[in-house]
C-alpha positions as CSV (number, residue, x, y, z in Angstrom):
1,X,-0.2,0.1,-0.1
2,X,1.2,3.5,-1.0
3,X,1.2,6.3,1.2
4,X,1.3,8.7,-1.7
5,X,-2.0,11.0,-1.3
6,X,-3.2,12.2,-4.8
7,X,-3.7,16.5,-4.3
8,X,-7.1,17.2,-5.8
9,X,-6.5,20.4,-8.7
10,X,-9.3,22.3,-8.8
11,X,-10.3,26.1,-9.4
12,X,-12.2,26.6,-6.9
13,X,-11.4,25.8,-3.0
14,X,-9.5,22.6,-2.6
15,X,-11.5,21.1,0.4
16,X,-14.4,21.4,-1.6
17,X,-15.7,17.8,-2.4
18,X,-19.0,16.6,-3.9
19,X,-21.2,14.0,-1.9
20,X,-20.6,11.8,-5.0
21,X,-17.0,12.1,-4.9
22,X,-16.7,11.4,-1.1
23,X,-18.6,8.2,-1.6
24,X,-16.6,6.7,-4.7
25,X,-13.7,7.6,-2.9
26,X,-14.7,5.5,0.1
27,X,-16.0,2.7,-2.0
28,X,-12.5,2.1,-3.6
29,X,-11.2,2.9,-0.2
30,X,-13.4,-0.5,1.6
31,X,-11.4,-3.5,0.6
32,X,-8.4,-2.2,2.6
33,X,-10.5,-2.0,6.0
34,X,-10.9,-4.7,8.0
35,X,-13.7,-5.3,10.0
36,X,-13.3,-7.3,13.3
37,X,-16.0,-9.5,14.2
38,X,-19.0,-8.4,16.7
39,X,-18.6,-9.4,19.8
40,X,-21.3,-8.6,22.4
41,X,-20.6,-6.9,25.2
42,X,-20.8,-8.2,28.7
43,X,-23.1,-5.7,30.7
44,X,-21.1,-4.3,34.0
45,X,-22.9,-3.8,37.1
46,X,-22.8,-0.2,38.3
47,X,-21.0,-1.7,41.3
48,X,-17.9,-2.3,39.6
49,X,-17.7,1.2,38.1
50,X,-15.7,3.4,40.7
51,X,-12.5,5.7,40.1
52,X,-14.2,8.1,37.7
53,X,-14.1,11.8,38.3
54,X,-15.4,14.3,36.0
55,X,-14.7,17.7,36.3
56,X,-17.4,20.1,37.2
57,X,-16.8,22.5,34.0
58,X,-17.1,19.2,31.7
59,X,-20.0,17.9,33.9
60,X,-21.7,21.5,33.2
61,X,-21.1,21.2,29.3
62,X,-22.2,18.0,28.9
63,X,-25.4,18.6,30.8
64,X,-26.2,21.6,28.7
65,X,-25.9,19.9,25.7
66,X,-29.3,18.2,23.7
67,X,-29.3,14.3,23.5
68,X,-28.8,14.2,20.1
69,X,-25.8,17.1,19.7
70,X,-25.9,20.7,18.6
């Protein structure tokens, strides 16, 4: 596999890419991605969860976010 990345030459902003181009790029890369077999995660009882601390500022930030992102 090559580490070479082809640069896109466009008359407009080089970061612009259409959804169709993005999907095509992903489809071409798919064979290179390895998917691991899914294993069911065993549930963890709340009594086994300990030692987790969250800074107050982070807790406030997360608390003010909507359930599905902003």
